[in-house]
C-alpha positions in Angstrom: 0.3 -0.4 0.4 1.4 3.3 -1.3 1.9 6.1 1.8 2.2 9.5 1.7 6.1 10.9 2.1 8.2 13.0 -0.3 7.7 13.9 -3.9 4.2 11.6 -3.9 1.7 13.7 -5.6 -1.0 13.4 -2.6 -4.6 14.5 -4.4 -7.6 15.8 -1.2 -11.0 15.9 -0.9 -12.1 19.0 1.6 -15.1 19.6 3.1 -14.8 22.4 5.9 -17.8 23.4 8.2 -19.1 25.7 11.3 -18.2 21.7 13.8 -16.6 19.0 13.5 -20.7 17.3 12.8 -21.5 19.3 10.5 -19.2 20.0 6.6 -22.0 23.2 5.4 -18.9 25.3 4.4 -19.5 25.5 0.5 -15.6 25.2 -1.5 -15.1 27.1 -4.7 -12.9 23.1 -5.0 -13.4 20.4 -3.3 -10.1 18.5 -4.5 -6.7 19.9 -4.4 -3.6 18.7 -6.1 -0.4 19.2 -4.6 2.8 17.7 -4.7 4.5 16.5 -1.0 7.4 17.7 0.5 8.5 20.4 -1.7 8.6 23.6 0.3 11.1 26.5 0.6 11.3 24.5 4.6 11.0 20.7 3.3 7.1 20.0 4.9 5.1 22.4 6.5 3.1 21.4 9.7 -0.5 20.9 7.2 1.9 18.2 5.6 3.3 16.6 9.1 -0.8 15.8 10.1 -0.4 13.5 6.2 2.4 11.5 6.3 3.0 7.8 6.3 -1.1 7.9 5.5 -2.2 5.9 3.0 -5.4 6.4 0.5 -9.2 5.7 1.4 -7.7 7.2 5.2 -9.2 10.7 6.9 -7.8 13.2 8.6 -10.3 15.8 10.8 -9.1 19.7 12.5 -9.3 22.3 13.5 -8.4 25.3 11.2 -7.9 29.3 13.5 -7.5 32.2 10.9 -4.8 33.2 11.9 -3.1 29.3 11.7 -3.3 29.1 8.0 -0.2 31.0 7.5 1.8 28.6 10.1 0.1 26.1 9.3 -0.1 25.9 4.4 2.9 27.4 3.9 3.8 27.0 0.2 0.1 25.6 0.1 -3.0 27.0 -1.4 -5.8 25.0 -0.7 -8.9 26.0 -1.4 -10.5 26.9 2.2 -8.7 30.2 2.9 -11.7 32.1 1.1 -13.7 30.9 3.9 -11.8 33.2 6.4 -13.5 36.3 5.0 -16.6 35.1 6.8 -15.2 32.7 8.8 -13.0 33.3 12.4 -12.9 29.2 13.3 -13.9 26.5 10.1 -13.5 22.7 10.6 -11.3 21.1 8.2 -12.1 17.4 7.1 -9.4 15.8 4.6 -10.2 12.6 2.2 -6.7 11.2 1.1 -8.4 10.1 -2.7 -4.6 9.1 -3.9 -0.9 8.8 -3.6 0.8 8.2 -6.7 4.6 8.7 -7.6 5.6 12.6 -8.9 7.1 12.9 -12.9 10.1 14.7 -12.2 7.4 17.4 -14.8 5.1 17.6 -12.3 8.1 17.8 -9.7 9.2 20.6 -11.6 5.9 22.7 -12.0 5.3 23.0 -8.9 8.7 24.2 -8.1 7.8 26.8 -10.6 4.6 27.6 -9.3 5.5 28.3 -5.1 8.5 31.0 -7.1 5.6 32.9 -9.3 3.1 32.9 -6.1 4.2 36.9 -5.4 2.6 39.0 -1.9 -0.2 40.5 -2.7 -2.2 37.9 -5.1 -5.8 37.2 -5.7 -5.7 33.5 -4.3 -7.0 34.7 -0.8 -3.9 33.5 0.4 -3.5 36.6 2.5 0.1 36.8 1.3 
């Protein structure tokens, strides 16, 4: 069974809610795909929650608005716009797929990180 580790392409399905039991907030996109472990400092805190997990596993966590930059660092999950109206939300992460990333995908992920500049409109708050 493949587990999440460095340079794996990981596909997640995200749900968000105002409580842990009620995933009642709409996301612009519920799927998020990224290359694991390619951040400037290695793994970010969010990735530590995912390491060694397998497809089919699920993780739930509360998330405060002020924690998002530290938690996600270089990752730009499609939940950021929810913090315009909510100071706290509950995130449910479903691990859909784990694949070996090809070199082209790794290079693209690295290039995307360098092109992400302050003042962008992705909702990350940078």
